[in-house]
PDBQT receptor file of N, H, CA, C and O in Angstrom, charges set to zero:
ATOM      1  N   MET A   1       0.826  -1.186   0.000  1.00  0.00    +0.000 N 
ATOM      2  CA  MET A   1       0.000   0.000   0.000  1.00  0.00    +0.000 C 
ATOM      3  C   MET A   1       0.876   1.258   0.000  1.00  0.00    +0.000 C 
ATOM      4  O   MET A   1       0.560   2.242  -0.669  1.00  0.00    +0.000 OA
ATOM      5  N   VAL A   2       1.976   1.218   0.754  1.00  0.00    +0.000 N 
ATOM      6  H   VAL A   2       2.233   0.419   1.297  1.00  0.00    +0.000 HD
ATOM      7  CA  VAL A   2       2.880   2.368   0.800  1.00  0.00    +0.000 C 
ATOM      8  C   VAL A   2       3.504   2.595  -0.570  1.00  0.00    +0.000 C 
ATOM      9  O   VAL A   2       3.622   3.734  -1.022  1.00  0.00    +0.000 OA
ATOM     10  N   ALA A   3       3.906   1.502  -1.238  1.00  0.00    +0.000 N 
ATOM     11  H   ALA A   3       3.810   0.576  -0.871  1.00  0.00    +0.000 HD
ATOM     12  CA  ALA A   3       4.517   1.626  -2.565  1.00  0.00    +0.000 C 
ATOM     13  C   ALA A   3       3.531   2.240  -3.545  1.00  0.00    +0.000 C 
ATOM     14  O   ALA A   3       3.916   3.080  -4.358  1.00  0.00    +0.000 OA
ATOM     15  N   LEU A   4       2.280   1.843  -3.485  1.00  0.00    +0.000 N 
ATOM     16  H   LEU A   4       1.967   1.160  -2.824  1.00  0.00    +0.000 HD
ATOM     17  CA  LEU A   4       1.256   2.377  -4.371  1.00  0.00    +0.000 C 
ATOM     18  C   LEU A   4       1.043   3.867  -4.107  1.00  0.00    +0.000 C 
ATOM     19  O   LEU A   4       0.876   4.646  -5.045  1.00  0.00    +0.000 OA
ATOM     20  N   SER A   5       1.048   4.263  -2.840  1.00  0.00    +0.000 N 
ATOM     21  H   SER A   5       1.183   3.630  -2.077  1.00  0.00    +0.000 HD
ATOM     22  CA  SER A   5       0.897   5.674  -2.484  1.00  0.00    +0.000 C 
ATOM     23  C   SER A   5       2.074   6.496  -2.987  1.00  0.00    +0.000 C 
ATOM     24  O   SER A   5       1.890   7.609  -3.480  1.00  0.00    +0.000 OA
ATOM     25  N   MET A   6       3.280   5.956  -2.867  1.00  0.00    +0.000 N 
ATOM     26  H   MET A   6       3.429   5.052  -2.467  1.00  0.00    +0.000 HD
ATOM     27  CA  MET A   6       4.484   6.655  -3.348  1.00  0.00    +0.000 C 
ATOM     28  C   MET A   6       4.437   6.802  -4.867  1.00  0.00    +0.000 C 
ATOM     29  O   MET A   6       4.814   7.842  -5.408  1.00  0.00    +0.000 OA
ATOM     30  N   PHE A   7       3.971   5.748  -5.559  1.00  0.00    +0.000 N 
ATOM     31  H   PHE A   7       3.665   4.903  -5.120  1.00  0.00    +0.000 HD
ATOM     32  CA  PHE A   7       3.859   5.798  -7.009  1.00  0.00    +0.000 C 
ATOM     33  C   PHE A   7       2.859   6.880  -7.419  1.00  0.00    +0.000 C 
ATOM     34  O   PHE A   7       3.130   7.662  -8.330  1.00  0.00    +0.000 OA
ATOM     35  N   ALA A   8       1.711   6.926  -6.754  1.00  0.00    +0.000 N 
ATOM     36  H   ALA A   8       1.490   6.290  -6.014  1.00  0.00    +0.000 HD
ATOM     37  CA  ALA A   8       0.684   7.924  -7.062  1.00  0.00    +0.000 C 
ATOM     38  C   ALA A   8       1.211   9.337  -6.830  1.00  0.00    +0.000 C 
ATOM     39  O   ALA A   8       0.931  10.242  -7.616  1.00  0.00    +0.000 OA
ATOM     40  N   LEU A   9       1.960   9.525  -5.771  1.00  0.00    +0.000 N 
ATOM     41  H   LEU A   9       2.187   8.789  -5.133  1.00  0.00    +0.000 HD
ATOM     42  CA  LEU A   9       2.545  10.832  -5.482  1.00  0.00    +0.000 C 
ATOM     43  C   LEU A   9       3.545  11.221  -6.562  1.00  0.00    +0.000 C 
ATOM     44  O   LEU A   9       3.548  12.364  -7.019  1.00  0.00    +0.000 OA
ATOM     45  N   ALA A  10       4.392  10.288  -6.973  1.00  0.00    +0.000 N 
ATOM     46  H   ALA A  10       4.390   9.359  -6.602  1.00  0.00    +0.000 HD
ATOM     47  CA  ALA A  10       5.389  10.559  -8.012  1.00  0.00    +0.000 C 
ATOM     48  C   ALA A  10       4.716  10.927  -9.330  1.00  0.00    +0.000 C 
ATOM     49  O   ALA A  10       5.158  11.846 -10.018  1.00  0.00    +0.000 OA
ATOM     50  N   VAL A  11       3.652  10.214  -9.682  1.00  0.00    +0.000 N 
ATOM     51  H   VAL A  11       3.293   9.467  -9.123  1.00  0.00    +0.000 HD
ATOM     52  CA  VAL A  11       2.932  10.497 -10.922  1.00  0.00    +0.000 C 
ATOM     53  C   VAL A  11       2.290  11.877 -10.863  1.00  0.00    +0.000 C 
ATOM     54  O   VAL A  11       2.333  12.614 -11.848  1.00  0.00    +0.000 OA
ATOM     55  N   SER A  12       1.699  12.241  -9.737  1.00  0.00    +0.000 N 
ATOM     56  H   SER A  12       1.664  11.643  -8.936  1.00  0.00    +0.000 HD
ATOM     57  CA  SER A  12       1.047  13.539  -9.629  1.00  0.00    +0.000 C 
ATOM     58  C   SER A  12       2.068  14.682  -9.667  1.00  0.00    +0.000 C 
ATOM     59  O   SER A  12       1.787  15.739 -10.232  1.00  0.00    +0.000 OA
ATOM     60  N   VAL A  13       3.246  14.481  -9.073  1.00  0.00    +0.000 N 
ATOM     61  H   VAL A  13       3.475  13.622  -8.614  1.00  0.00    +0.000 HD
ATOM     62  CA  VAL A  13       4.307  15.499  -9.120  1.00  0.00    +0.000 C 
ATOM     63  C   VAL A  13       4.786  15.668 -10.553  1.00  0.00    +0.000 C 
ATOM     64  O   VAL A  13       4.981  16.791 -11.018  1.00  0.00    +0.000 OA
ATOM     65  N   GLN A  14       4.977  14.550 -11.256  1.00  0.00    +0.000 N 
ATOM     66  H   GLN A  14       4.819  13.638 -10.879  1.00  0.00    +0.000 HD
ATOM     67  CA  GLN A  14       5.427  14.623 -12.650  1.00  0.00    +0.000 C 
ATOM     68  C   GLN A  14       4.379  15.330 -13.505  1.00  0.00    +0.000 C 
ATOM     69  O   GLN A  14       4.734  16.145 -14.356  1.00  0.00    +0.000 OA
ATOM     70  N   ALA A  15       3.101  15.035 -13.298  1.00  0.00    +0.000 N 
ATOM     71  H   ALA A  15       2.813  14.372 -12.607  1.00  0.00    +0.000 HD
ATOM     72  CA  ALA A  15       2.029  15.668 -14.068  1.00  0.00    +0.000 C 
ATOM     73  C   ALA A  15       2.014  17.175 -13.820  1.00  0.00    +0.000 C 
ATOM     74  O   ALA A  15       1.799  17.952 -14.750  1.00  0.00    +0.000 OA
ATOM     75  N   ALA A  16       2.237  17.588 -12.584  1.00  0.00    +0.000 N 
ATOM     76  H   ALA A  16       2.412  16.957 -11.829  1.00  0.00    +0.000 HD
ATOM     77  CA  ALA A  16       2.265  19.017 -12.254  1.00  0.00    +0.000 C 
ATOM     78  C   ALA A  16       3.451  19.701 -12.931  1.00  0.00    +0.000 C 
ATOM     79  O   ALA A  16       3.322  20.823 -13.422  1.00  0.00    +0.000 OA
ATOM     80  N   GLU A  17       4.596  19.037 -12.960  1.00  0.00    +0.000 N 
ATOM     81  H   GLU A  17       4.701  18.126 -12.561  1.00  0.00    +0.000 HD
ATOM     82  CA  GLU A  17       5.778  19.610 -13.621  1.00  0.00    +0.000 C 
ATOM     83  C   GLU A  17       5.542  19.742 -15.121  1.00  0.00    +0.000 C 
ATOM     84  O   GLU A  17       5.931  20.743 -15.721  1.00  0.00    +0.000 OA
ATOM     85  N   GLU A  18       4.911  18.745 -15.731  1.00  0.00    +0.000 N 
ATOM     86  H   GLU A  18       4.595  17.931 -15.244  1.00  0.00    +0.000 HD
ATOM     87  CA  GLU A  18       4.613  18.794 -17.162  1.00  0.00    +0.000 C 
ATOM     88  C   GLU A  18       3.612  19.913 -17.464  1.00  0.00    +0.000 C 
ATOM     89  O   GLU A  18       3.730  20.588 -18.486  1.00  0.00    +0.000 OA
ATOM     90  N   ALA A  19       2.635  20.112 -16.587  1.00  0.00    +0.000 N 
ATOM     91  H   ALA A  19       2.539  19.563 -15.757  1.00  0.00    +0.000 HD
ATOM     92  CA  ALA A  19       1.640  21.164 -16.797  1.00  0.00    +0.000 C 
ATOM     93  C   ALA A  19       2.314  22.534 -16.770  1.00  0.00    +0.000 C 
ATOM     94  O   ALA A  19       1.903  23.433 -17.503  1.00  0.00    +0.000 OA
ATOM     95  N   ASP A  20       3.341  22.709 -15.938  1.00  0.00    +0.000 N 
ATOM     96  H   ASP A  20       3.675  21.979 -15.342  1.00  0.00    +0.000 HD
ATOM     97  CA  ASP A  20       4.065  23.976 -15.874  1.00  0.00    +0.000 C 
ATOM     98  C   ASP A  20       4.805  24.252 -17.174  1.00  0.00    +0.000 C 
ATOM     99  O   ASP A  20       5.037  25.414 -17.511  1.00  0.00    +0.000 OA
ATOM    100  N   LYS A  21       5.185  23.204 -17.917  1.00  0.00    +0.000 N 
ATOM    101  H   LYS A  21       4.998  22.260 -17.643  1.00  0.00    +0.000 HD
ATOM    102  CA  LYS A  21       5.924  23.358 -19.165  1.00  0.00    +0.000 C 
ATOM    103  C   LYS A  21       5.007  23.571 -20.364  1.00  0.00    +0.000 C 
ATOM    104  O   LYS A  21       5.474  23.939 -21.442  1.00  0.00    +0.000 OA
ATOM    105  N   ALA A  22       3.707  23.345 -20.185  1.00  0.00    +0.000 N 
ATOM    106  H   ALA A  22       3.328  23.046 -19.309  1.00  0.00    +0.000 HD
ATOM    107  CA  ALA A  22       2.765  23.466 -21.296  1.00  0.00    +0.000 C 
ATOM    108  C   ALA A  22       2.728  24.905 -21.794  1.00  0.00    +0.000 C 
ATOM    109  O   ALA A  22       2.762  25.839 -20.993  1.00  0.00    +0.000 OA
ATOM    110  N   PRO A  23       2.660  25.093 -23.112  1.00  0.00    +0.000 N 
ATOM    111  CA  PRO A  23       2.593  26.464 -23.641  1.00  0.00    +0.000 C 
ATOM    112  C   PRO A  23       1.287  27.131 -23.240  1.00  0.00    +0.000 C 
ATOM    113  O   PRO A  23       0.249  26.483 -23.107  1.00  0.00    +0.000 OA
ATOM    114  N   ARG A  24       1.363  28.419 -23.054  1.00  0.00    +0.000 N 
ATOM    115  H   ARG A  24       2.206  28.946 -23.161  1.00  0.00    +0.000 HD
ATOM    116  CA  ARG A  24       0.190  29.200 -22.686  1.00  0.00    +0.000 C 
ATOM    117  C   ARG A  24      -0.092  30.205 -23.799  1.00  0.00    +0.000 C 
ATOM    118  O   ARG A  24       0.781  30.513 -24.611  1.00  0.00    +0.000 OA
ATOM    119  N   SER A  25      -1.295  30.699 -23.822  1.00  0.00    +0.000 N 
ATOM    120  H   SER A  25      -2.003  30.449 -23.162  1.00  0.00    +0.000 HD
ATOM    121  CA  SER A  25      -1.672  31.696 -24.816  1.00  0.00    +0.000 C 
ATOM    122  C   SER A  25      -0.703  32.869 -24.761  1.00  0.00    +0.000 C 
ATOM    123  O   SER A  25      -0.434  33.415 -23.691  1.00  0.00    +0.000 OA
ATOM    124  N   GLY A  26      -0.184  33.248 -25.918  1.00  0.00    +0.000 N 
ATOM    125  H   GLY A  26      -0.402  32.805 -26.788  1.00  0.00    +0.000 HD
ATOM    126  CA  GLY A  26       0.756  34.366 -25.997  1.00  0.00    +0.000 C 
ATOM    127  C   GLY A  26       2.214  33.968 -25.940  1.00  0.00    +0.000 C 
ATOM    128  O   GLY A  26       3.084  34.794 -26.215  1.00  0.00    +0.000 OA
ATOM    129  N   ASP A  27       2.512  32.704 -25.584  1.00  0.00    +0.000 N 
ATOM    130  H   ASP A  27       1.805  32.033 -25.360  1.00  0.00    +0.000 HD
ATOM    131  CA  ASP A  27       3.900  32.235 -25.564  1.00  0.00    +0.000 C 
ATOM    132  C   ASP A  27       4.457  32.197 -26.979  1.00  0.00    +0.000 C 
ATOM    133  O   ASP A  27       3.733  31.926 -27.937  1.00  0.00    +0.000 OA
ATOM    134  N   LYS A  28       5.745  32.469 -27.099  1.00  0.00    +0.000 N 
ATOM    135  H   LYS A  28       6.334  32.689 -26.321  1.00  0.00    +0.000 HD
ATOM    136  CA  LYS A  28       6.414  32.373 -28.393  1.00  0.00    +0.000 C 
ATOM    137  C   LYS A  28       6.627  30.896 -28.720  1.00  0.00    +0.000 C 
ATOM    138  O   LYS A  28       7.094  30.128 -27.878  1.00  0.00    +0.000 OA
ATOM    139  N   ALA A  29       6.286  30.508 -29.935  1.00  0.00    +0.000 N 
ATOM    140  H   ALA A  29       5.907  31.132 -30.619  1.00  0.00    +0.000 HD
ATOM    141  CA  ALA A  29       6.447  29.113 -30.360  1.00  0.00    +0.000 C 
ATOM    142  C   ALA A  29       7.924  28.805 -30.579  1.00  0.00    +0.000 C 
ATOM    143  O   ALA A  29       8.652  29.644 -31.109  1.00  0.00    +0.000 OA
ATOM    144  N   PRO A  30       8.378  27.620 -30.184  1.00  0.00    +0.000 N 
ATOM    145  CA  PRO A  30       9.764  27.231 -30.467  1.00  0.00    +0.000 C 
ATOM    146  C   PRO A  30       9.933  26.994 -31.963  1.00  0.00    +0.000 C 
ATOM    147  O   PRO A  30       8.976  26.636 -32.650  1.00  0.00    +0.000 OA
ATOM    148  N   ASP A  31      11.125  27.188 -32.460  1.00  0.00    +0.000 N 
ATOM    149  H   ASP A  31      11.903  27.479 -31.903  1.00  0.00    +0.000 HD
ATOM    150  CA  ASP A  31      11.387  26.952 -33.876  1.00  0.00    +0.000 C 
ATOM    151  C   ASP A  31      11.275  25.458 -34.160  1.00  0.00    +0.000 C 
ATOM    152  O   ASP A  31      11.701  24.636 -33.349  1.00  0.00    +0.000 OA
ATOM    153  N   PHE A  32      10.707  25.108 -35.304  1.00  0.00    +0.000 N 
ATOM    154  H   PHE A  32      10.362  25.775 -35.963  1.00  0.00    +0.000 HD
ATOM    155  CA  PHE A  32      10.571  23.704 -35.679  1.00  0.00    +0.000 C 
ATOM    156  C   PHE A  32      10.528  23.590 -37.187  1.00  0.00    +0.000 C 
ATOM    157  O   PHE A  32      10.257  24.564 -37.889  1.00  0.00    +0.000 OA
ATOM    158  N   THR A  33      10.796  22.397 -37.676  1.00  0.00    +0.000 N 
ATOM    159  H   THR A  33      11.015  21.605 -37.106  1.00  0.00    +0.000 HD
ATOM    160  CA  THR A  33      10.722  22.080 -39.102  1.00  0.00    +0.000 C 
ATOM    161  C   THR A  33       9.821  20.867 -39.269  1.00  0.00    +0.000 C 
ATOM    162  O   THR A  33       9.973  19.866 -38.568  1.00  0.00    +0.000 OA
ATOM    163  N   LEU A  34       8.883  20.963 -40.205  1.00  0.00    +0.000 N 
ATOM    164  H   LEU A  34       8.759  21.776 -40.774  1.00  0.00    +0.000 HD
ATOM    165  CA  LEU A  34       7.956  19.870 -40.488  1.00  0.00    +0.000 C 
ATOM    166  C   LEU A  34       7.872  19.645 -41.991  1.00  0.00    +0.000 C 
ATOM    167  O   LEU A  34       8.111  20.557 -42.782  1.00  0.00    +0.000 OA
ATOM    168  N   MET A  35       7.530  18.423 -42.373  1.00  0.00    +0.000 N 
ATOM    169  H   MET A  35       7.336  17.682 -41.730  1.00  0.00    +0.000 HD
ATOM    170  CA  MET A  35       7.302  18.092 -43.769  1.00  0.00    +0.000 C 
ATOM    171  C   MET A  35       5.880  18.502 -44.133  1.00  0.00    +0.000 C 
ATOM    172  O   MET A  35       4.924  18.121 -43.456  1.00  0.00    +0.000 OA
ATOM    173  N   GLY A  36       5.746  19.271 -45.194  1.00  0.00    +0.000 N 
ATOM    174  H   GLY A  36       6.522  19.581 -45.744  1.00  0.00    +0.000 HD
ATOM    175  CA  GLY A  36       4.427  19.707 -45.637  1.00  0.00    +0.000 C 
ATOM    176  C   GLY A  36       3.795  18.689 -46.572  1.00  0.00    +0.000 C 
ATOM    177  O   GLY A  36       4.455  17.759 -47.036  1.00  0.00    +0.000 OA
ATOM    178  N   SER A  37       2.519  18.874 -46.840  1.00  0.00    +0.000 N 
ATOM    179  H   SER A  37       1.983  19.630 -46.463  1.00  0.00    +0.000 HD
ATOM    180  CA  SER A  37       1.821  17.981 -47.760  1.00  0.00    +0.000 C 
ATOM    181  C   SER A  37       2.323  18.147 -49.187  1.00  0.00    +0.000 C 
ATOM    182  O   SER A  37       2.009  17.342 -50.065  1.00  0.00    +0.000 OA
ATOM    183  N   ASP A  38       3.113  19.212 -49.412  1.00  0.00    +0.000 N 
ATOM    184  H   ASP A  38       3.368  19.865 -48.699  1.00  0.00    +0.000 HD
ATOM    185  CA  ASP A  38       3.719  19.418 -50.726  1.00  0.00    +0.000 C 
ATOM    186  C   ASP A  38       5.040  18.674 -50.869  1.00  0.00    +0.000 C 
ATOM    187  O   ASP A  38       5.687  18.754 -51.914  1.00  0.00    +0.000 OA
ATOM    188  N   GLY A  39       5.451  17.943 -49.815  1.00  0.00    +0.000 N 
ATOM    189  H   GLY A  39       4.925  17.878 -48.966  1.00  0.00    +0.000 HD
ATOM    190  CA  GLY A  39       6.688  17.170 -49.850  1.00  0.00    +0.000 C 
ATOM    191  C   GLY A  39       7.931  17.980 -49.507  1.00  0.00    +0.000 C 
ATOM    192  O   GLY A  39       9.041  17.447 -49.538  1.00  0.00    +0.000 OA
ATOM    193  N   LYS A  40       7.764  19.261 -49.179  1.00  0.00    +0.000 N 
ATOM    194  H   LYS A  40       6.863  19.694 -49.154  1.00  0.00    +0.000 HD
ATOM    195  CA  LYS A  40       8.900  20.127 -48.832  1.00  0.00    +0.000 C 
ATOM    196  C   LYS A  40       8.945  20.331 -47.319  1.00  0.00    +0.000 C 
ATOM    197  O   LYS A  40       7.925  20.239 -46.637  1.00  0.00    +0.000 OA
ATOM    198  N   GLU A  41      10.157  20.614 -46.802  1.00  0.00    +0.000 N 
ATOM    199  H   GLU A  41      10.986  20.689 -47.356  1.00  0.00    +0.000 HD
ATOM    200  CA  GLU A  41      10.288  20.943 -45.384  1.00  0.00    +0.000 C 
ATOM    201  C   GLU A  41       9.997  22.424 -45.190  1.00  0.00    +0.000 C 
ATOM    202  O   GLU A  41      10.422  23.262 -45.985  1.00  0.00    +0.000 OA
ATOM    203  N   HIS A  42       9.274  22.732 -44.131  1.00  0.00    +0.000 N 
ATOM    204  H   HIS A  42       8.929  22.051 -43.485  1.00  0.00    +0.000 HD
ATOM    205  CA  HIS A  42       8.924  24.111 -43.806  1.00  0.00    +0.000 C 
ATOM    206  C   HIS A  42       9.390  24.397 -42.381  1.00  0.00    +0.000 C 
ATOM    207  O   HIS A  42       9.073  23.646 -41.459  1.00  0.00    +0.000 OA
ATOM    208  N   THR A  43      10.145  25.484 -42.202  1.00  0.00    +0.000 N 
ATOM    209  H   THR A  43      10.403  26.094 -42.951  1.00  0.00    +0.000 HD
ATOM    210  CA  THR A  43      10.696  25.872 -40.904  1.00  0.00    +0.000 C 
ATOM    211  C   THR A  43      10.034  27.168 -40.453  1.00  0.00    +0.000 C 
ATOM    212  O   THR A  43       9.950  28.132 -41.214  1.00  0.00    +0.000 OA
ATOM    213  N   LEU A  44       9.567  27.182 -39.210  1.00  0.00    +0.000 N 
ATOM    214  H   LEU A  44       9.635  26.400 -38.592  1.00  0.00    +0.000 HD
ATOM    215  CA  LEU A  44       8.837  28.338 -38.687  1.00  0.00    +0.000 C 
ATOM    216  C   LEU A  44       9.654  29.620 -38.791  1.00  0.00    +0.000 C 
ATOM    217  O   LEU A  44       9.127  30.647 -39.219  1.00  0.00    +0.000 OA
ATOM    218  N   SER A  45      10.923  29.583 -38.410  1.00  0.00    +0.000 N 
ATOM    219  H   SER A  45      11.351  28.748 -38.062  1.00  0.00    +0.000 HD
ATOM    220  CA  SER A  45      11.739  30.802 -38.417  1.00  0.00    +0.000 C 
ATOM    221  C   SER A  45      11.923  31.371 -39.825  1.00  0.00    +0.000 C 
ATOM    222  O   SER A  45      12.102  32.580 -39.979  1.00  0.00    +0.000 OA
ATOM    223  N   LYS A  46      11.883  30.530 -40.843  1.00  0.00    +0.000 N 
ATOM    224  H   LYS A  46      11.738  29.548 -40.718  1.00  0.00    +0.000 HD
ATOM    225  CA  LYS A  46      12.008  31.002 -42.222  1.00  0.00    +0.000 C 
ATOM    226  C   LYS A  46      10.697  31.612 -42.712  1.00  0.00    +0.000 C 
ATOM    227  O   LYS A  46      10.702  32.505 -43.560  1.00  0.00    +0.000 OA
ATOM    228  N   ILE A  47       9.585  31.133 -42.182  1.00  0.00    +0.000 N 
ATOM    229  H   ILE A  47       9.581  30.408 -41.494  1.00  0.00    +0.000 HD
ATOM    230  CA  ILE A  47       8.273  31.633 -42.595  1.00  0.00    +0.000 C 
ATOM    231  C   ILE A  47       7.978  32.980 -41.942  1.00  0.00    +0.000 C 
ATOM    232  O   ILE A  47       7.425  33.871 -42.586  1.00  0.00    +0.000 OA
ATOM    233  N   LEU A  48       8.343  33.134 -40.671  1.00  0.00    +0.000 N 
ATOM    234  H   LEU A  48       8.793  32.410 -40.148  1.00  0.00    +0.000 HD
ATOM    235  CA  LEU A  48       7.943  34.311 -39.906  1.00  0.00    +0.000 C 
ATOM    236  C   LEU A  48       8.487  35.623 -40.438  1.00  0.00    +0.000 C 
ATOM    237  O   LEU A  48       7.709  36.468 -40.880  1.00  0.00    +0.000 OA
ATOM    238  N   GLY A  49       9.788  35.819 -40.411  1.00  0.00    +0.000 N 
ATOM    239  H   GLY A  49      10.420  35.132 -40.052  1.00  0.00    +0.000 HD
ATOM    240  CA  GLY A  49      10.333  37.107 -40.818  1.00  0.00    +0.000 C 
ATOM    241  C   GLY A  49       9.659  38.217 -40.041  1.00  0.00    +0.000 C 
ATOM    242  O   GLY A  49       9.690  38.235 -38.811  1.00  0.00    +0.000 OA
ATOM    243  N   ASP A  50       9.050  39.145 -40.765  1.00  0.00    +0.000 N 
ATOM    244  H   ASP A  50       9.025  39.130 -41.764  1.00  0.00    +0.000 HD
ATOM    245  CA  ASP A  50       8.327  40.250 -40.127  1.00  0.00    +0.000 C 
ATOM    246  C   ASP A  50       6.829  39.986 -40.081  1.00  0.00    +0.000 C 
ATOM    247  O   ASP A  50       6.057  40.867 -39.703  1.00  0.00    +0.000 OA
ATOM    248  N   GLN A  51       6.413  38.792 -40.457  1.00  0.00    +0.000 N 
ATOM    249  H   GLN A  51       7.040  38.076 -40.764  1.00  0.00    +0.000 HD
ATOM    250  CA  GLN A  51       4.996  38.453 -40.499  1.00  0.00    +0.000 C 
ATOM    251  C   GLN A  51       4.625  37.552 -39.334  1.00  0.00    +0.000 C 
ATOM    252  O   GLN A  51       5.490  36.975 -38.674  1.00  0.00    +0.000 OA
ATOM    253  N   GLY A  52       3.358  37.443 -39.099  1.00  0.00    +0.000 N 
ATOM    254  H   GLY A  52       2.656  37.912 -39.635  1.00  0.00    +0.000 HD
ATOM    255  CA  GLY A  52       2.851  36.485 -38.121  1.00  0.00    +0.000 C 
ATOM    256  C   GLY A  52       2.475  35.199 -38.835  1.00  0.00    +0.000 C 
ATOM    257  O   GLY A  52       2.449  35.150 -40.065  1.00  0.00    +0.000 OA
ATOM    258  N   ALA A  53       2.188  34.181 -38.082  1.00  0.00    +0.000 N 
ATOM    259  H   ALA A  53       2.209  34.221 -37.083  1.00  0.00    +0.000 HD
ATOM    260  CA  ALA A  53       1.776  32.904 -38.661  1.00  0.00    +0.000 C 
ATOM    261  C   ALA A  53       0.699  32.291 -37.780  1.00  0.00    +0.000 C 
ATOM    262  O   ALA A  53       0.700  32.472 -36.562  1.00  0.00    +0.000 OA
ATOM    263  N   VAL A  54      -0.203  31.574 -38.397  1.00  0.00    +0.000 N 
ATOM    264  H   VAL A  54      -0.203  31.426 -39.386  1.00  0.00    +0.000 HD
ATOM    265  CA  VAL A  54      -1.241  30.848 -37.674  1.00  0.00    +0.000 C 
ATOM    266  C   VAL A  54      -0.963  29.367 -37.857  1.00  0.00    +0.000 C 
ATOM    267  O   VAL A  54      -0.864  28.883 -38.984  1.00  0.00    +0.000 OA
ATOM    268  N   LEU A  55      -0.838  28.646 -36.746  1.00  0.00    +0.000 N 
ATOM    269  H   LEU A  55      -0.918  29.040 -35.830  1.00  0.00    +0.000 HD
ATOM    270  CA  LEU A  55      -0.619  27.205 -36.802  1.00  0.00    +0.000 C 
ATOM    271  C   LEU A  55      -1.955  26.526 -36.538  1.00  0.00    +0.000 C 
ATOM    272  O   LEU A  55      -2.595  26.771 -35.516  1.00  0.00    +0.000 OA
ATOM    273  N   ALA A  56      -2.369  25.677 -37.463  1.00  0.00    +0.000 N 
ATOM    274  H   ALA A  56      -1.849  25.479 -38.294  1.00  0.00    +0.000 HD
ATOM    275  CA  ALA A  56      -3.641  24.974 -37.315  1.00  0.00    +0.000 C 
ATOM    276  C   ALA A  56      -3.388  23.480 -37.344  1.00  0.00    +0.000 C 
ATOM    277  O   ALA A  56      -2.546  22.995 -38.100  1.00  0.00    +0.000 OA
ATOM    278  N   TRP A  57      -4.115  22.761 -36.523  1.00  0.00    +0.000 N 
ATOM    279  H   TRP A  57      -4.799  23.155 -35.909  1.00  0.00    +0.000 HD
ATOM    280  CA  TRP A  57      -3.964  21.310 -36.443  1.00  0.00    +0.000 C 
ATOM    281  C   TRP A  57      -5.341  20.705 -36.526  1.00  0.00    +0.000 C 
ATOM    282  O   TRP A  57      -6.230  21.072 -35.758  1.00  0.00    +0.000 OA
ATOM    283  N   PHE A  58      -5.529  19.789 -37.442  1.00  0.00    +0.000 N 
ATOM    284  H   PHE A  58      -4.807  19.491 -38.066  1.00  0.00    +0.000 HD
ATOM    285  CA  PHE A  58      -6.816  19.128 -37.632  1.00  0.00    +0.000 C 
ATOM    286  C   PHE A  58      -6.624  17.633 -37.438  1.00  0.00    +0.000 C 
ATOM    287  O   PHE A  58      -6.442  16.908 -38.417  1.00  0.00    +0.000 OA
ATOM    288  N   PRO A  59      -6.660  17.153 -36.202  1.00  0.00    +0.000 N 
ATOM    289  CA  PRO A  59      -6.372  15.735 -35.946  1.00  0.00    +0.000 C 
ATOM    290  C   PRO A  59      -7.390  14.782 -36.546  1.00  0.00    +0.000 C 
ATOM    291  O   PRO A  59      -7.074  13.609 -36.748  1.00  0.00    +0.000 OA
ATOM    292  N   MET A  60      -8.582  15.235 -36.835  1.00  0.00    +0.000 N 
ATOM    293  H   MET A  60      -8.839  16.187 -36.671  1.00  0.00    +0.000 HD
ATOM    294  CA  MET A  60      -9.616  14.348 -37.375  1.00  0.00    +0.000 C 
ATOM    295  C   MET A  60      -9.846  14.577 -38.869  1.00  0.00    +0.000 C 
ATOM    296  O   MET A  60     -10.734  13.957 -39.454  1.00  0.00    +0.000 OA
ATOM    297  N   ALA A  61      -9.057  15.463 -39.499  1.00  0.00    +0.000 N 
ATOM    298  H   ALA A  61      -8.336  15.968 -39.024  1.00  0.00    +0.000 HD
ATOM    299  CA  ALA A  61      -9.258  15.755 -40.910  1.00  0.00    +0.000 C 
ATOM    300  C   ALA A  61      -9.049  14.509 -41.758  1.00  0.00    +0.000 C 
ATOM    301  O   ALA A  61      -8.080  13.770 -41.583  1.00  0.00    +0.000 OA
ATOM    302  N   PHE A  62      -9.963  14.297 -42.663  1.00  0.00    +0.000 N 
ATOM    303  H   PHE A  62     -10.750  14.897 -42.806  1.00  0.00    +0.000 HD
ATOM    304  CA  PHE A  62      -9.901  13.193 -43.620  1.00  0.00    +0.000 C 
ATOM    305  C   PHE A  62      -9.893  11.818 -42.943  1.00  0.00    +0.000 C 
ATOM    306  O   PHE A  62      -9.329  10.864 -43.479  1.00  0.00    +0.000 OA
ATOM    307  N   THR A  63     -10.515  11.722 -41.773  1.00  0.00    +0.000 N 
ATOM    308  H   THR A  63     -10.973  12.497 -41.338  1.00  0.00    +0.000 HD
ATOM    309  CA  THR A  63     -10.616  10.439 -41.092  1.00  0.00    +0.000 C 
ATOM    310  C   THR A  63     -12.086  10.166 -40.805  1.00  0.00    +0.000 C 
ATOM    311  O   THR A  63     -12.859  11.103 -40.606  1.00  0.00    +0.000 OA
ATOM    312  N   PRO A  64     -12.483   8.903 -40.780  1.00  0.00    +0.000 N 
ATOM    313  CA  PRO A  64     -13.878   8.608 -40.461  1.00  0.00    +0.000 C 
ATOM    314  C   PRO A  64     -14.203   8.941 -38.999  1.00  0.00    +0.000 C 
ATOM    315  O   PRO A  64     -13.343   8.854 -38.123  1.00  0.00    +0.000 OA
ATOM    316  N   GLY A  65     -15.417   9.310 -38.764  1.00  0.00    +0.000 N 
ATOM    317  H   GLY A  65     -16.116   9.381 -39.475  1.00  0.00    +0.000 HD
ATOM    318  CA  GLY A  65     -15.845   9.598 -37.394  1.00  0.00    +0.000 C 
ATOM    319  C   GLY A  65     -15.745  11.023 -37.115  1.00  0.00    +0.000 C 
ATOM    320  O   GLY A  65     -16.063  11.459 -36.008  1.00  0.00    +0.000 OA
TER     321      GLY A  65
């Protein structure tokens, strides 16, 4: 029972630490490179320049349900 309690405490501490690292509204996005549907690599820092960018994610796009 003590081991289970210690495990639960460790998991909750880790979850709290991860929540602190989660991005918040207004945070600057880290630079990243992704493969586009056009087959080319796209890097955020190359796109931005003096412009803004909107990142959109559609996890259910083109999937049933």
